[in-house]
C-alpha positions in Angstrom: 11.6 56.9 9.7 9.4 60.0 10.2 6.2 61.3 8.7 5.7 65.0 8.4 2.4 66.4 9.7 -0.1 66.8 7.0 -2.0 70.0 6.1 -5.4 69.8 5.7 -5.4 70.8 2.0 -3.4 67.9 1.3 -5.7 65.7 3.4 -8.9 66.7 1.2 -6.5 65.9 -1.9 -5.9 62.5 0.0 -9.6 61.9 0.6 -10.4 62.0 -2.9 -7.6 59.7 -3.9 -8.7 57.6 -1.2 -12.3 57.3 -2.7 -10.9 56.1 -6.0 -7.7 54.1 -4.8 -9.6 52.3 -2.1 -12.1 50.7 -4.6 -9.2 48.5 -5.9 -7.0 48.2 -2.8 -9.3 48.6 -0.1 -7.8 51.7 1.7 -10.0 53.8 4.0 -9.2 56.7 6.6 -10.5 58.6 9.7 -9.8 61.9 11.0 -9.4 61.9 14.9 -9.6 65.1 16.9 -7.2 65.8 19.6 -9.5 64.3 22.2 -9.4 61.0 20.4 -12.6 61.2 19.2 -13.6 60.4 15.6 -14.5 63.5 13.6 -15.1 61.8 10.1 -14.4 58.7 8.1 -14.3 57.9 4.4 -17.3 56.2 2.9 -15.8 52.8 3.1 -14.4 52.7 6.3 -16.5 50.0 7.8 -16.2 48.0 4.7 -12.6 47.8 4.9 -12.8 46.8 8.4 -15.3 44.4 7.4 -17.8 45.7 10.1 -21.5 46.9 9.8 -21.8 50.7 9.4 -22.6 52.7 12.3 -22.5 56.3 13.7 -19.2 56.8 14.6 -18.8 60.7 15.0 -18.0 62.0 18.7 -17.0 58.3 19.7 -13.5 57.6 21.0 -11.2 55.9 18.7 -10.1 53.1 21.4 -14.0 52.6 21.8 -14.5 52.2 18.0 -11.6 50.0 17.2 -10.0 47.8 20.3 -6.7 47.6 18.8 -6.3 51.3 20.2 -7.2 50.4 23.5 -4.1 51.2 25.7 -2.3 53.1 23.2 -4.0 56.6 23.9 -0.5 57.8 25.3 1.2 57.1 22.1 -1.6 58.7 20.0 -1.2 61.9 22.0 2.6 61.5 21.6 2.1 61.3 17.7 -0.4 64.4 18.3 2.2 66.5 20.2 5.4 65.6 17.9 6.8 63.3 20.5 6.3 60.2 18.0 6.5 60.4 14.3 3.6 58.2 13.7 2.2 54.6 14.9 2.0 52.0 12.6 0.4 48.2 13.5 1.0 45.8 10.9 -0.9 42.7 9.9 -3.6 43.0 12.5 -5.9 39.8 12.0 -9.5 40.2 12.4 -12.0 36.9 11.9 -14.5 37.2 9.5 -18.5 35.8 9.3 -17.5 33.1 6.9 -14.6 31.6 9.2 -11.7 33.3 7.2 -9.3 36.1 8.4 -8.7 39.5 7.2 -5.5 41.3 7.7 -5.4 45.2 8.1 -2.4 47.5 8.5 -3.1 50.7 10.7 -0.9 53.9 10.2 -1.7 57.1 12.4 0.1 60.3 11.9 -0.6 64.0 12.7 -2.3 66.4 11.2 -1.6 70.2 11.6 -3.3 73.3 10.2 -3.3 76.8 11.3 -6.9 77.2 10.7 -8.5 74.3 11.8 -6.1 73.1 14.4 -4.6 69.8 15.2 -5.7 66.0 14.6 -4.7 62.7 13.5 -5.1 60.9 10.5 -5.7 56.9 10.5 -5.2 55.1 7.5 -6.5 51.4 7.3 -5.5 49.3 4.5 -6.7 45.8 3.7 -3.5 43.6 3.0 -5.4 40.3 3.4 -4.3 39.0 -0.1 -0.6 40.2 0.7 -0.7 38.7 4.2 -2.1 35.4 2.6 0.8 35.2 0.0 3.3 35.8 2.8 1.9 32.9 4.7 2.0 30.7 1.9 5.6 31.7 1.0 6.6 31.0 4.7 4.7 27.8 4.6 6.4 26.7 1.2 9.7 27.8 2.6 9.4 25.8 5.7 8.4 22.8 3.9 11.3 23.4 1.6 13.6 23.4 4.5 11.8 20.2 6.0 12.3 18.6 2.6 15.8 19.3 2.3 16.6 18.2 5.7 14.8 15.0 5.0 16.7 14.7 1.8 19.9 15.3 3.5 19.3 12.7 6.0 18.1 10.1 3.3 21.4 10.9 1.2 23.6 10.4 4.5 21.7 6.7 4.8 22.1 6.1 1.3 25.9 6.9 1.2 26.0 4.5 4.4 24.1 1.7 2.4 26.4 2.4 -0.7 29.6 2.0 1.2 28.1 -1.0 2.8 27.3 -2.7 -0.5 30.6 -1.6 -2.0 32.3 -3.2 1.2 30.3 -6.5 0.7 30.9 -6.5 -3.1 34.6 -6.2 -2.6 34.5 -9.0 0.1 32.5 -11.2 -2.1 34.5 -10.7 -5.3 37.8 -11.4 -3.1 36.0 -14.7 -1.9 35.2 -15.5 -5.4 38.2 -14.8 -7.4 40.5 -17.2 -5.9 38.7 -20.4 -6.6 37.3 -19.1 -9.8 41.0 -18.3 -11.1 41.9 -21.8 -10.3 38.8 -23.4 -12.0 39.7 -21.1 -15.1 43.5 -22.3 -14.9 42.7 -25.9 -14.3 40.0 -25.9 -17.1 42.3 -24.1 -19.7 45.0 -26.8 -18.8 42.6 -29.6 -19.2 41.7 -28.1 -22.7 45.1 -27.7 -23.7 46.6 -30.8 -22.4 44.0 -33.6 -23.6 45.1 -36.0 -25.8 43.8 -36.0 -29.6 42.2 -39.4 -28.9 40.5 -38.0 -25.8 36.5 -38.9 -25.8 34.5 -36.2 -27.5 32.5 -35.7 -24.1 35.5 -35.2 -22.1 36.8 -32.3 -24.5 33.1 -31.0 -24.4 32.9 -30.8 -20.6 36.6 -29.6 -20.2 35.5 -26.8 -22.8 32.3 -26.0 -20.8 34.0 -25.7 -17.4 36.6 -23.3 -19.1 33.9 -21.1 -21.0 31.4 -20.9 -17.8 34.3 -20.4 -15.5 35.0 -17.1 -17.8 31.5 -16.3 -18.1 31.5 -16.1 -14.3 34.6 -13.9 -14.3 33.0 -11.4 -16.7 29.9 -11.2 -14.7 31.8 -10.3 -11.5 33.5 -7.6 -13.7 30.1 -6.4 -14.4 29.0 -5.8 -11.0 32.4 -4.3 -10.1 32.3 -1.9 -12.8 28.7 -1.0 -11.9 29.8 -0.1 -8.4 32.8 2.0 -9.8 30.4 3.7 -12.4 27.9 4.7 -9.6 30.8 6.2 -7.4 32.2 7.8 -10.7 35.7 5.9 -10.3 35.7 4.0 -13.6 39.2 3.6 -14.5 40.7 2.7 -17.9 44.3 1.2 -18.7 44.6 1.6 -22.3 47.2 0.4 -24.3 47.4 -0.7 -28.3 45.7 -3.8 -29.1 44.3 -5.6 -32.3 40.4 -5.5 -32.0 40.4 -8.6 -34.2 42.2 -10.8 -31.7 40.0 -9.7 -28.9 37.1 -10.7 -31.0 38.4 -13.9 -31.9 39.4 -14.6 -28.1 35.9 -14.0 -26.9 34.1 -15.6 -29.7 35.9 -18.8 -29.1 34.7 -18.6 -25.5 31.1 -18.1 -26.5 31.0 -20.7 -29.3 30.2 -23.5 -26.9 26.9 -21.4 -25.9 26.1 -20.7 -29.3 26.5 -24.5 -30.1 24.4 -25.4 -27.3 21.3 -23.7 -28.9 22.5 -25.0 -32.6 23.2 -21.4 -33.6 25.6 -20.3 -36.4 28.0 -17.8 -34.8 29.4 -16.1 -37.9 32.7 -14.2 -37.5 33.6 -11.5 -40.0 36.9 -9.6 -39.5 38.5 -6.8 -41.5 41.4 -7.9 -43.7 44.0 -5.9 -41.9 44.6 -5.8 -37.9 42.7 -2.9 -36.3 44.9 -1.5 -33.8 43.4 0.7 -31.1 44.3 2.5 -27.9 41.8 0.8 -25.6 41.8 -1.1 -22.3 41.5 -4.8 -23.3 39.9 -6.1 -20.5 37.0 -3.4 -20.8 36.7 -4.4 -24.7 36.4 -8.0 -23.8 33.4 -7.1 -21.4 32.0 -5.1 -24.1 32.2 -8.1 -26.5 31.1 -10.5 -24.1 28.1 -8.5 -23.1 27.0 -8.0 -26.7 27.9 -11.5 -27.9 26.0 -13.2 -25.0 23.1 -10.9 -25.3 22.7 -11.8 -28.9 23.3 -15.5 -28.3 20.6 -15.5 -25.2 17.7 -13.8 -27.2 18.3 -15.5 -30.5 16.2 -18.8 -30.6 17.6 -22.1 -31.3 18.9 -22.5 -34.9 19.3 -18.7 -35.3 22.3 -16.8 -36.4 24.6 -14.4 -34.7 27.1 -12.3 -36.5 30.1 -10.3 -35.5 31.9 -7.8 -38.0 34.8 -5.7 -37.7 35.9 -2.8 -39.9 37.2 0.5 -40.2 35.4 3.6 -41.6 36.7 7.1 -41.6 39.5 6.3 -39.3 37.5 4.5 -36.8 37.0 1.1 -35.8 33.5 -0.3 -36.0 32.1 -3.2 -34.0 29.0 -4.7 -35.6 27.0 -7.7 -33.6 23.8 -8.6 -35.4 21.5 -11.5 -34.6 18.1 -12.9 -35.8 16.2 -12.6 -32.7 12.7 -11.3 -32.1 13.7 -7.6 -32.5 12.8 -4.8 -30.7 10.2 -1.8 -30.9 11.2 1.7 -31.3 10.3 2.4 -27.4 12.1 -0.7 -26.4 15.0 0.6 -28.1 14.9 4.0 -26.6 15.3 2.2 -23.1 17.6 -0.5 -24.1 20.7 1.3 -22.7 18.9 2.0 -19.4 20.2 0.6 -16.4 18.1 -2.6 -15.3 15.7 -2.4 -18.2 14.5 -5.5 -19.6 11.5 -5.6 -22.1 8.5 -6.8 -20.8 8.3 -10.0 -22.7 11.8 -11.2 -21.9 11.3 -10.2 -18.1 8.3 -12.6 -18.2 10.1 -15.1 -20.1 12.4 -18.1 -18.8 15.5 -16.0 -20.2 17.6 -15.1 -17.0 19.2 -11.6 -17.1 20.1 -8.4 -15.1 19.4 -5.6 -17.4 22.9 -4.5 -16.8 24.8 -5.5 -20.0 24.0 -2.9 -22.5 24.1 0.0 -19.9 27.5 -1.2 -19.1 28.6 -1.5 -22.8 27.1 2.1 -23.2 29.3 3.1 -20.3 32.4 1.5 -21.4 32.3 2.7 -25.1 31.7 6.1 -24.3 34.8 6.0 -21.6 36.9 5.5 -24.6 35.4 8.1 -26.6 33.2 5.9 -28.7 29.6 5.5 -29.3 27.1 2.8 -29.6 23.8 2.6 -31.3 21.2 0.1 -31.8 18.9 -0.8 -34.7 16.1 -3.2 -35.0 13.0 -4.4 -36.5 10.5 -6.4 -34.6 9.7 -9.8 -36.1 
């Protein structure tokens, strides 16, 4: 980059412009003789330098401004045309109030046939720009550090998540074998009990079978949650009758409702409702919805399950006579780990996973789920 020498006619115009322009942008100038002494300055010269006014005519520039000490050869180089210009950027100067000002200095040559040669020093106060640059640099560095910290945290989270998945797989493997045996033998006992068997014995066998199935579904919930978090939820759809799935799960849940002396009402569509779904996932959906309804409905209440077809879509409705939910609670009901304040402080045990898993599994099948409730 090179700057052409300035003629004095242009300089006089620049002087006038500087007086106006400098009010806003704090730009000042000084004219320097060939012997490097100051000949004239703009009225705002010392204001821009943030120094008290003083007599400067005839004083050497390096004596007036320490930044030019040792730069005399370069100044003469600009004067003689050896150098196009000299520029010092972001020169910082302490202020009386403890802050710092930042100045840019530019020196270029002046040549005039009548008045001879000289130098023009332009001083610009760039404090605001420099401070903005510093803030930007600081913000950028903080962002880099935050990204590095986030990357480390993500690596640690991935490691912990892998360990969690490994532990869950091992735990499920160790639980499945005895649980499968309990379910099988429980089912065998229920089906082979003689008709004249004591009612308590039949009740206990049914309880073993039902609770084993319940444990199996709980394990499925935890496995599904892990798969959902990893984005690996898989479905194995096939045509099944939704009514049959409802009857199957309702039969297992009947014992739980009987314990609370509830009325479990099942109302199914007159015709089979054949849907292309993963039957195991639908069983989980039904289990979570029915168990929630039974759990949060008081003793002697009613839980109703309906199936019907509307506009070529299968519709499943689970209703209960529990305390109901406020609009705020309903808006969060399908969030993971969410439990209402009342239930969280009650003796009713829960994980806050059921409705989240229901919503995820329903949507994975291309369906929708909604909640309607009125607080009692």
